[in-house]
C-alpha positions as YAML, in Angstrom:
chain: A
units: angstrom
residues:
- id: 1
  name: MET
  ca: [206.13, 48.37, 38.00]
- id: 2
  name: ILE
  ca: [205.38, 49.59, 36.15]
- id: 3
  name: THR
  ca: [207.61, 45.32, 36.34]
- id: 4
  name: VAL
  ca: [206.07, 46.81, 34.09]
- id: 5
  name: PHE
  ca: [204.38, 46.74, 35.63]
- id: 6
  name: ALA
  ca: [205.34, 45.45, 35.27]
- id: 7
  name: SER
  ca: [204.34, 44.37, 33.35]
- id: 8
  name: TRP
  ca: [202.29, 47.52, 32.45]
- id: 9
  name: ALA
  ca: [204.45, 47.84, 29.34]
- id: 10
  name: LEU
  ca: [202.84, 44.70, 27.96]
- id: 11
  name: VAL
  ca: [199.78, 46.64, 26.85]
- id: 12
  name: PHE
  ca: [201.43, 49.24, 24.69]
- id: 13
  name: ALA
  ca: [200.17, 47.57, 21.51]
- id: 14
  name: VAL
  ca: [197.06, 49.71, 22.09]
- id: 15
  name: PHE
  ca: [198.95, 52.97, 22.50]
- id: 16
  name: PHE
  ca: [200.82, 55.21, 20.10]
- id: 17
  name: THR
  ca: [203.40, 57.88, 20.63]
- id: 18
  name: VAL
  ca: [206.76, 58.78, 19.16]
- id: 19
  name: SER
  ca: [209.13, 60.95, 21.16]
- id: 20
  name: ASN
  ca: [212.80, 61.01, 21.97]
- id: 21
  name: GLY
  ca: [213.61, 58.10, 24.26]
- id: 22
  name: GLN
  ca: [216.05, 58.26, 27.14]
- id: 23
  name: CYS
  ca: [217.83, 55.46, 25.33]
- id: 24
  name: PRO
  ca: [217.43, 54.64, 21.64]
- id: 25
  name: ASN
  ca: [214.84, 52.12, 20.52]
- id: 26
  name: GLU
  ca: [217.20, 49.63, 18.92]
- id: 27
  name: VAL
  ca: [214.70, 46.84, 18.35]
- id: 28
  name: ALA
  ca: [211.95, 48.57, 16.34]
- id: 29
  name: LYS
  ca: [213.70, 48.13, 12.99]
- id: 30
  name: TYR
  ca: [213.85, 44.37, 13.52]
- id: 31
  name: ASN
  ca: [210.23, 44.02, 14.70]
- id: 32
  name: HIS
  ca: [208.05, 45.98, 12.29]
- id: 33
  name: ASP
  ca: [204.88, 44.04, 13.13]
- id: 34
  name: LEU
  ca: [205.28, 44.07, 16.91]
- id: 35
  name: ARG
  ca: [205.07, 46.73, 19.59]
- id: 36
  name: SER
  ca: [208.51, 47.88, 20.68]
- id: 37
  name: ALA
  ca: [209.80, 50.52, 23.06]
- id: 38
  name: SER
  ca: [212.69, 51.96, 24.98]
- id: 39
  name: ALA
  ca: [212.16, 52.37, 28.70]
- id: 40
  name: ASN
  ca: [214.02, 53.52, 31.80]
- id: 41
  name: ASN
  ca: [213.37, 50.68, 34.26]
- id: 42
  name: THR
  ca: [213.85, 50.07, 37.96]
- id: 43
  name: TRP
  ca: [213.23, 46.53, 39.24]
- id: 44
  name: PHE
  ca: [213.41, 45.07, 42.75]
- id: 45
  name: LEU
  ca: [213.22, 41.49, 44.00]
- id: 46
  name: VAL
  ca: [211.35, 41.44, 47.31]
- id: 47
  name: PRO
  ca: [211.28, 38.18, 49.33]
- id: 48
  name: VAL
  ca: [207.70, 37.88, 50.60]
- id: 49
  name: PRO
  ca: [206.37, 35.06, 52.82]
- id: 50
  name: LYS
  ca: [205.23, 32.21, 50.56]
- id: 51
  name: GLN
  ca: [201.79, 31.84, 52.09]
- id: 52
  name: ALA
  ca: [201.05, 35.51, 51.44]
- id: 53
  name: VAL
  ca: [202.23, 35.31, 47.83]
- id: 54
  name: GLN
  ca: [200.05, 32.26, 47.20]
- id: 55
  name: SER
  ca: [197.10, 33.98, 48.88]
- id: 56
  name: ALA
  ca: [197.56, 37.00, 46.61]
- id: 57
  name: LEU
  ca: [197.59, 34.70, 43.55]
- id: 58
  name: ASP
  ca: [194.44, 32.94, 44.77]
- id: 59
  name: THR
  ca: [192.68, 36.27, 45.20]
- id: 60
  name: THR
  ca: [193.67, 37.44, 41.71]
- id: 61
  name: TYR
  ca: [193.20, 34.26, 39.68]
- id: 62
  name: GLY
  ca: [191.06, 31.91, 41.76]
- id: 63
  name: THR
  ca: [192.07, 29.45, 44.46]
- id: 64
  name: GLY
  ca: [194.68, 26.96, 43.29]
- id: 65
  name: LEU
  ca: [194.65, 27.98, 39.61]
- id: 66
  name: VAL
  ca: [198.07, 29.63, 39.69]
- id: 67
  name: THR
  ca: [200.59, 28.18, 42.12]
- id: 68
  name: LEU
  ca: [204.19, 28.82, 43.09]
- id: 69
  name: ALA
  ca: [206.85, 26.81, 41.27]
- id: 70
  name: ASP
  ca: [210.11, 25.60, 42.77]
- id: 71
  name: LEU
  ca: [212.97, 28.08, 42.66]
- id: 72
  name: PRO
  ca: [216.39, 27.10, 41.23]
- id: 73
  name: THR
  ca: [218.09, 28.23, 44.44]
- id: 74
  name: SER
  ca: [221.00, 25.80, 44.02]
- id: 75
  name: ASP
  ca: [222.06, 27.59, 40.83]
- id: 76
  name: ALA
  ca: [224.84, 29.94, 41.94]
- id: 77
  name: SER
  ca: [224.62, 31.84, 38.65]
- id: 78
  name: LEU
  ca: [221.18, 33.02, 39.80]
- id: 79
  name: PHE
  ca: [221.30, 32.89, 43.62]
- id: 80
  name: PRO
  ca: [224.99, 33.21, 44.61]
- id: 81
  name: ARG
  ca: [224.03, 33.53, 48.29]
- id: 82
  name: GLY
  ca: [221.12, 31.12, 48.17]
- id: 83
  name: PHE
  ca: [217.49, 31.94, 48.96]
- id: 84
  name: ASP
  ca: [215.19, 30.71, 51.72]
- id: 85
  name: SER
  ca: [212.60, 29.23, 49.38]
- id: 86
  name: ALA
  ca: [210.97, 27.26, 52.18]
- id: 87
  name: THR
  ca: [209.81, 30.53, 53.74]
- id: 88
  name: TYR
  ca: [209.82, 33.16, 50.98]
- id: 89
  name: HIS
  ca: [209.04, 33.62, 47.29]
- id: 90
  name: PRO
  ca: [210.22, 36.50, 45.07]
- id: 91
  name: VAL
  ca: [207.89, 39.32, 44.14]
- id: 92
  name: LEU
  ca: [209.10, 41.62, 41.35]
- id: 93
  name: VAL
  ca: [208.35, 45.33, 41.70]
- id: 94
  name: SER
  ca: [208.84, 47.56, 38.67]
- id: 95
  name: ALA
  ca: [208.81, 51.30, 38.01]
- id: 96
  name: MET
  ca: [209.20, 52.61, 34.46]
- id: 97
  name: TYR
  ca: [209.34, 55.74, 32.36]
- id: 98
  name: GLN
  ca: [208.75, 54.89, 28.72]
- id: 99
  name: ASP
  ca: [208.89, 57.57, 26.06]
- id: 100
  name: ASP
  ca: [209.83, 55.88, 22.80]
- id: 101
  name: ILE
  ca: [206.95, 53.63, 21.82]
- id: 102
  name: ARG
  ca: [206.45, 52.25, 18.32]
- id: 103
  name: MET
  ca: [203.27, 50.75, 16.87]
- id: 104
  name: GLY
  ca: [199.79, 51.07, 18.29]
- id: 105
  name: ALA
  ca: [196.15, 51.76, 17.56]
- id: 106
  name: ALA
  ca: [194.96, 54.32, 20.10]
- id: 107
  name: LYS
  ca: [196.18, 57.87, 20.57]
- id: 108
  name: ILE
  ca: [198.05, 59.23, 23.56]
- id: 109
  name: GLN
  ca: [199.92, 62.44, 24.11]
- id: 110
  name: GLY
  ca: [203.44, 62.18, 25.45]
- id: 111
  name: PRO
  ca: [205.36, 59.47, 27.31]
- id: 112
  name: LEU
  ca: [204.03, 56.94, 29.79]
- id: 113
  name: LEU
  ca: [204.77, 55.95, 33.37]
- id: 114
  name: GLY
  ca: [204.11, 52.52, 34.74]
- id: 115
  name: GLY
  ca: [204.73, 50.05, 37.51]
- id: 116
  name: GLY
  ca: [203.34, 47.13, 39.41]
- id: 117
  name: LEU
  ca: [203.93, 43.78, 41.05]
- id: 118
  name: ASN
  ca: [204.60, 40.43, 39.39]
- id: 119
  name: VAL
  ca: [205.21, 36.96, 40.78]
- id: 120
  name: PRO
  ca: [207.84, 35.03, 38.79]
- id: 121
  name: TYR
  ca: [208.21, 31.24, 38.86]
- id: 122
  name: VAL
  ca: [204.54, 30.24, 38.86]
- id: 123
  name: ARG
  ca: [202.55, 27.48, 37.12]
- id: 124
  name: ARG
  ca: [199.08, 27.20, 35.57]
- id: 125
  name: VAL
  ca: [197.61, 24.19, 37.36]
- id: 126
  name: GLY
  ca: [196.00, 21.50, 35.23]
- id: 127
  name: ILE
  ca: [196.30, 23.45, 31.97]
- id: 128
  name: SER
  ca: [199.93, 24.12, 31.12]
- id: 129
  name: GLN
  ca: [202.58, 21.41, 31.04]
- id: 130
  name: PRO
  ca: [204.12, 20.63, 34.46]
- id: 131
  name: GLY
  ca: [207.48, 22.05, 33.39]
- id: 132
  name: THR
  ca: [206.12, 25.38, 32.15]
- id: 133
  name: VAL
  ca: [207.21, 28.26, 34.40]
- id: 134
  name: LEU
  ca: [205.47, 31.63, 34.00]
- id: 135
  name: LYS
  ca: [205.10, 35.06, 35.60]
- id: 136
  name: ALA
  ca: [201.82, 36.37, 37.05]
- id: 137
  name: PRO
  ca: [200.91, 40.05, 37.53]
- id: 138
  name: LEU
  ca: [199.31, 41.05, 40.83]
- id: 139
  name: SER
  ca: [198.81, 44.70, 39.82]
- id: 140
  name: ILE
  ca: [199.61, 46.89, 36.83]
- id: 141
  name: TYR
  ca: [199.48, 50.71, 36.89]
- id: 142
  name: ILE
  ca: [200.01, 53.14, 34.03]
- id: 143
  name: SER
  ca: [199.66, 56.88, 33.57]
- id: 144
  name: GLY
  ca: [200.56, 59.53, 31.06]
- id: 145
  name: ALA
  ca: [203.59, 61.55, 32.11]
- id: 146
  name: ASN
  ca: [203.01, 65.14, 33.26]
- id: 147
  name: GLY
  ca: [199.36, 64.37, 33.90]
- id: 148
  name: ASN
  ca: [198.47, 63.50, 30.29]
- id: 149
  name: ALA
  ca: [195.51, 61.19, 29.82]
- id: 150
  name: VAL
  ca: [195.75, 57.54, 28.83]
- id: 151
  name: ALA
  ca: [193.15, 56.28, 26.36]
- id: 152
  name: GLY
  ca: [190.56, 54.02, 27.99]
- id: 153
  name: LEU
  ca: [191.68, 54.63, 31.58]
- id: 154
  name: VAL
  ca: [189.88, 56.87, 34.06]
- id: 155
  name: PRO
  ca: [189.87, 57.01, 37.86]
- id: 156
  name: ALA
  ca: [187.82, 54.02, 39.02]
- id: 157
  name: THR
  ca: [187.37, 51.57, 41.88]
- id: 158
  name: ALA
  ca: [187.95, 48.67, 39.48]
- id: 159
  name: SER
  ca: [190.54, 47.74, 36.89]
- id: 160
  name: THR
  ca: [190.05, 48.13, 33.15]
- id: 161
  name: LEU
  ca: [190.63, 45.03, 31.01]
- id: 162
  name: LEU
  ca: [192.73, 45.94, 27.95]
- id: 163
  name: GLU
  ca: [194.59, 43.53, 25.69]
- id: 164
  name: GLY
  ca: [194.47, 40.76, 28.27]
- id: 165
  name: PHE
  ca: [195.60, 42.86, 31.26]
- id: 166
  name: PHE
  ca: [193.69, 44.41, 34.13]
- id: 167
  name: LEU
  ca: [195.03, 47.97, 34.31]
- id: 168
  name: ARG
  ca: [194.62, 50.73, 36.84]
- id: 169
  name: LEU
  ca: [195.23, 54.43, 36.46]
- id: 170
  name: GLY
  ca: [198.34, 55.27, 38.42]
- id: 171
  name: LEU
  ca: [199.52, 58.36, 40.23]
- id: 172
  name: PHE
  ca: [203.33, 58.51, 40.18]
- id: 173
  name: VAL
  ca: [205.95, 60.62, 41.94]
- id: 174
  name: PRO
  ca: [207.83, 61.82, 40.03]
- id: 175
  name: ASN
  ca: [205.37, 62.17, 37.16]
- id: 176
  name: ASN
  ca: [207.92, 62.88, 34.44]
- id: 177
  name: ALA
  ca: [210.90, 60.59, 35.12]
- id: 178
  name: ALA
  ca: [211.85, 57.06, 36.14]
- id: 179
  name: PHE
  ca: [212.85, 58.20, 39.65]
- id: 180
  name: GLN
  ca: [213.83, 61.30, 41.57]
- id: 181
  name: ARG
  ca: [216.82, 62.23, 43.73]
- id: 182
  name: ASN
  ca: [215.84, 63.26, 47.25]
- id: 183
  name: ASP
  ca: [217.68, 65.76, 49.46]
- id: 184
  name: ASN
  ca: [219.62, 62.93, 51.14]
- id: 185
  name: ASN
  ca: [220.80, 61.71, 47.69]
- id: 186
  name: VAL
  ca: [218.54, 58.66, 47.98]
- id: 187
  name: LEU
  ca: [216.63, 57.85, 44.77]
- id: 188
  name: SER
  ca: [212.90, 57.20, 45.03]
- id: 189
  name: ASN
  ca: [209.75, 56.34, 43.14]
- id: 190
  name: ASN
  ca: [206.20, 56.21, 44.45]
- id: 191
  name: ALA
  ca: [203.09, 54.76, 42.81]
- id: 192
  name: ALA
  ca: [199.46, 54.92, 43.90]
- id: 193
  name: TRP
  ca: [196.08, 53.89, 42.49]
- id: 194
  name: LEU
  ca: [194.09, 56.95, 41.42]
- id: 195
  name: VAL
  ca: [190.67, 55.72, 42.51]
- id: 196
  name: ALA
  ca: [188.92, 59.09, 42.53]
- id: 197
  name: SER
  ca: [190.03, 62.56, 41.51]
- id: 198
  name: ASN
  ca: [188.60, 65.97, 42.31]
- id: 199
  name: PRO
  ca: [189.48, 68.53, 39.64]
- id: 200
  name: VAL
  ca: [187.82, 71.32, 41.66]
- id: 201
  name: SER
  ca: [189.75, 71.05, 44.93]
- id: 202
  name: GLY
  ca: [192.70, 69.16, 43.54]
- id: 203
  name: SER
  ca: [192.38, 66.47, 46.20]
- id: 204
  name: SER
  ca: [191.96, 62.81, 45.26]
- id: 205
  name: TYR
  ca: [191.73, 59.34, 46.74]
- id: 206
  name: ALA
  ca: [194.84, 57.38, 45.79]
- id: 207
  name: PRO
  ca: [195.88, 54.43, 47.99]
- id: 208
  name: THR
  ca: [199.59, 53.67, 47.82]
- id: 209
  name: THR
  ca: [200.85, 50.78, 45.71]
- id: 210
  name: TYR
  ca: [204.53, 50.93, 46.54]
- id: 211
  name: ASN
  ca: [207.31, 53.27, 47.59]
- id: 212
  name: LEU
  ca: [210.91, 52.64, 46.50]
- id: 213
  name: GLN
  ca: [213.91, 54.27, 48.19]
- id: 214
  name: PHE
  ca: [217.29, 53.12, 46.98]
- id: 215
  name: THR
  ca: [220.92, 53.85, 46.29]
- id: 216
  name: LYS
  ca: [223.22, 52.59, 43.57]
- id: 217
  name: ARG
  ca: [225.86, 49.90, 44.09]
- id: 218
  name: GLU
  ca: [228.93, 48.84, 42.15]
- id: 219
  name: THR
  ca: [227.97, 45.17, 41.96]
- id: 220
  name: PHE
  ca: [225.11, 42.79, 42.70]
- id: 221
  name: ARG
  ca: [225.41, 41.14, 46.11]
- id: 222
  name: LEU
  ca: [222.37, 38.93, 46.73]
- id: 223
  name: TYR
  ca: [221.35, 38.02, 43.19]
- id: 224
  name: THR
  ca: [222.72, 38.31, 39.64]
- id: 225
  name: ALA
  ca: [221.90, 40.14, 36.44]
- id: 226
  name: LYS
  ca: [221.11, 36.73, 34.94]
- id: 227
  name: LEU
  ca: [218.44, 36.09, 37.57]
- id: 228
  name: PHE
  ca: [216.74, 39.43, 36.93]
- id: 229
  name: LYS
  ca: [216.78, 38.86, 33.16]
- id: 230
  name: THR
  ca: [215.38, 35.36, 33.65]
- id: 231
  name: MET
  ca: [212.51, 36.51, 35.87]
- id: 232
  name: ILE
  ca: [211.62, 39.61, 33.88]
- id: 233
  name: ASN
  ca: [211.53, 37.70, 30.59]
- id: 234
  name: GLN
  ca: [209.35, 34.82, 31.73]
- id: 235
  name: ALA
  ca: [206.14, 34.70, 29.69]
- id: 236
  name: ILE
  ca: [203.41, 36.55, 31.53]
- id: 237
  name: ILE
  ca: [199.91, 35.20, 32.22]
- id: 238
  name: LEU
  ca: [197.06, 37.13, 30.62]
- id: 239
  name: THR
  ca: [193.78, 37.71, 32.43]
- id: 240
  name: GLY
  ca: [190.06, 37.76, 31.64]
- id: 241
  name: PRO
  ca: [188.98, 35.55, 28.70]
- id: 242
  name: ASP
  ca: [192.65, 35.07, 27.77]
- id: 243
  name: PHE
  ca: [193.26, 33.44, 31.14]
- id: 244
  name: ILE
  ca: [190.51, 30.90, 30.47]
- id: 245
  name: ALA
  ca: [192.01, 30.24, 27.03]
- id: 246
  name: ASN
  ca: [195.50, 29.67, 28.59]
- id: 247
  name: LEU
  ca: [197.06, 32.56, 26.71]
- id: 248
  name: CYS
  ca: [200.28, 34.26, 27.75]
- id: 249
  name: GLN
  ca: [202.55, 36.91, 26.25]
- id: 250
  name: ARG
  ca: [206.27, 37.10, 25.72]
- id: 251
  name: ASN
  ca: [207.35, 40.56, 26.74]
- id: 252
  name: GLN
  ca: [211.09, 40.60, 26.13]
- id: 253
  name: TYR
  ca: [213.40, 43.16, 27.71]
- id: 254
  name: TYR
  ca: [216.92, 43.58, 26.37]
- id: 255
  name: PHE
  ca: [219.66, 44.89, 28.65]
- id: 256
  name: ASN
  ca: [222.55, 43.71, 26.52]
- id: 257
  name: ASN
  ca: [224.39, 46.71, 25.11]
- id: 258
  name: ASP
  ca: [226.04, 50.01, 26.01]
- id: 259
  name: THR
  ca: [222.75, 51.92, 26.04]
- id: 260
  name: SER
  ca: [221.08, 49.54, 28.46]
- id: 261
  name: THR
  ca: [223.58, 48.81, 31.21]
- id: 262
  name: MET
  ca: [222.09, 47.31, 34.38]
- id: 263
  name: THR
  ca: [223.15, 49.33, 37.44]
- id: 264
  name: PRO
  ca: [222.68, 47.43, 40.73]
- id: 265
  name: VAL
  ca: [220.68, 49.18, 43.46]
- id: 266
  name: THR
  ca: [219.75, 48.34, 47.03]
- id: 267
  name: GLY
  ca: [217.05, 49.79, 49.23]
- id: 268
  name: ILE
  ca: [213.69, 49.76, 50.95]
- id: 269
  name: VAL
  ca: [210.44, 48.68, 49.33]
- id: 270
  name: THR
  ca: [207.22, 49.59, 51.10]
- id: 271
  name: PHE
  ca: [203.95, 48.06, 49.89]
- id: 272
  name: GLY
  ca: [200.64, 49.83, 50.41]
- id: 273
  name: PRO
  ca: [196.93, 48.90, 50.26]
- id: 274
  name: ALA
  ca: [196.87, 48.90, 46.43]
- id: 275
  name: ALA
  ca: [199.82, 46.56, 45.91]
- id: 276
  name: ASP
  ca: [197.52, 43.60, 45.23]
- id: 277
  name: GLY
  ca: [193.86, 42.63, 45.44]
- id: 278
  name: LEU
  ca: [190.87, 43.13, 43.16]
- id: 279
  name: GLY
  ca: [189.37, 46.22, 44.77]
- id: 280
  name: VAL
  ca: [189.93, 49.05, 47.20]
- id: 281
  name: GLN
  ca: [191.08, 47.76, 50.59]
- id: 282
  name: THR
  ca: [192.68, 49.03, 53.78]
- id: 283
  name: GLN
  ca: [195.66, 46.65, 53.54]
- id: 284
  name: SER
  ca: [197.04, 44.48, 50.78]
- id: 285
  name: ILE
  ca: [198.09, 40.89, 51.36]
- id: 286
  name: VAL
  ca: [201.79, 41.53, 50.71]
- id: 287
  name: GLN
  ca: [201.63, 44.61, 52.94]
- id: 288
  name: LYS
  ca: [200.26, 42.66, 55.90]
- id: 289
  name: ALA
  ca: [202.84, 39.90, 55.34]
- id: 290
  name: SER
  ca: [205.79, 42.17, 56.20]
- id: 291
  name: SER
  ca: [207.46, 41.65, 59.57]
- id: 292
  name: ASP
  ca: [205.54, 44.47, 61.26]
- id: 293
  name: GLY
  ca: [202.45, 44.43, 59.06]
- id: 294
  name: SER
  ca: [203.14, 47.89, 57.65]
- id: 295
  name: GLY
  ca: [204.43, 46.77, 54.25]
- id: 296
  name: PHE
  ca: [208.04, 47.69, 55.04]
- id: 297
  name: TYR
  ca: [210.63, 45.38, 53.43]
- id: 298
  name: LEU
  ca: [214.27, 46.23, 54.15]
- id: 299
  name: ASP
  ca: [217.52, 45.38, 52.33]
- id: 300
  name: ASN
  ca: [216.15, 44.50, 48.90]
- id: 301
  name: GLU
  ca: [218.26, 44.29, 45.77]
- id: 302
  name: GLY
  ca: [217.44, 45.34, 42.26]
- id: 303
  name: PHE
  ca: [218.72, 47.32, 39.33]
- id: 304
  name: THR
  ca: [217.99, 50.37, 37.23]
- id: 305
  name: GLY
  ca: [218.70, 50.62, 33.54]
- id: 306
  name: CYS
  ca: [217.44, 51.85, 30.21]
- id: 307
  name: GLY
  ca: [216.57, 48.98, 27.91]
- id: 308
  name: GLN
  ca: [214.63, 47.95, 24.84]
- id: 309
  name: ASN
  ca: [211.39, 46.01, 24.89]
- id: 310
  name: VAL
  ca: [209.46, 43.90, 22.36]
- id: 311
  name: GLY
  ca: [205.91, 42.77, 23.10]
- id: 312
  name: PHE
  ca: [204.87, 39.69, 21.15]
- id: 313
  name: ASN
  ca: [201.33, 38.62, 20.31]
- id: 314
  name: PRO
  ca: [199.41, 36.41, 22.76]
- id: 315
  name: GLU
  ca: [200.03, 32.68, 22.40]
- id: 316
  name: ASN
  ca: [199.52, 29.42, 24.24]
- id: 317
  name: CYS
  ca: [201.31, 29.63, 27.59]
- id: 318
  name: ASP
  ca: [203.42, 26.52, 26.95]
- id: 319
  name: ALA
  ca: [204.56, 27.90, 23.58]
- id: 320
  name: ALA
  ca: [205.22, 31.34, 25.05]
- id: 321
  name: ALA
  ca: [207.39, 29.89, 27.81]
- id: 322
  name: ALA
  ca: [209.29, 27.66, 25.37]
- id: 323
  name: ASN
  ca: [209.94, 30.49, 22.89]
- id: 324
  name: VAL
  ca: [211.44, 33.10, 25.24]
- id: 325
  name: ASP
  ca: [214.20, 34.84, 23.30]
- id: 326
  name: GLN
  ca: [217.44, 33.50, 24.73]
- id: 327
  name: SER
  ca: [219.32, 36.61, 23.58]
- id: 328
  name: ALA
  ca: [217.33, 38.60, 26.17]
- id: 329
  name: LEU
  ca: [218.86, 36.48, 28.92]
...
């Protein structure tokens, strides 16, 4: 989206847990004063109509404050088959299972799940330098695995602002892994926004954020590993007072060794009512923008892989963008 979502992993400076990761945390020993983690990630690039992506940014950040930047579509090392940037803009969807988290202040029992939507290649208008390219979250969802609670998050109709991110309590299927294998051998992950729960009847109100259904491939076809690393590692815009102060965060993911191999995947991404927007709604903007209005986006490419993550402290957005760790790319 979990990104991270998705970005969601950016907030783990406020959480603490130590458990056996699905891949070893190989960056903690080099970053004693920063939050680090190992996480099993799935990421998809979904081409969404540009007008809808800009509308979603306007709703989240204010009209015209965050705008779409030009895409380097002529760079064959990123877009080997090109990209219709006149019509579409990428939206990153992430789903994560993270169970080796180092450094934090609050207490949490067990591993964490996360996911969400991010828009790469955006600019802060009138504040950051014209050449500064950033990434903007549209939604971030987190949850404790196996139903464990997450400190500071409860079912609610609004997001909770923590460490510069608006977070929502997620409801994930599966609730104890990065994805599940269905009867037809298709892998899947589903995330929803747990708006209201009913511990008596067991029923709850949880509008869908996204549904991923995918299969593994031998190679990337539409995009490249370099493009995914570039987009994922763009400095991410913080929200609330940090947005006003033009603060961003470098959240570096490393997929560069034998324990973090990127496996290409292809599949269907379906967006639901909770994919974007500030409150509960019957349809999200990116959902309505699909060809039939249902949120169904076919033939998307992404990857799954277990990698290491380092979350840096907030800094000026221009500095954050300029200081992205090149070894993560």
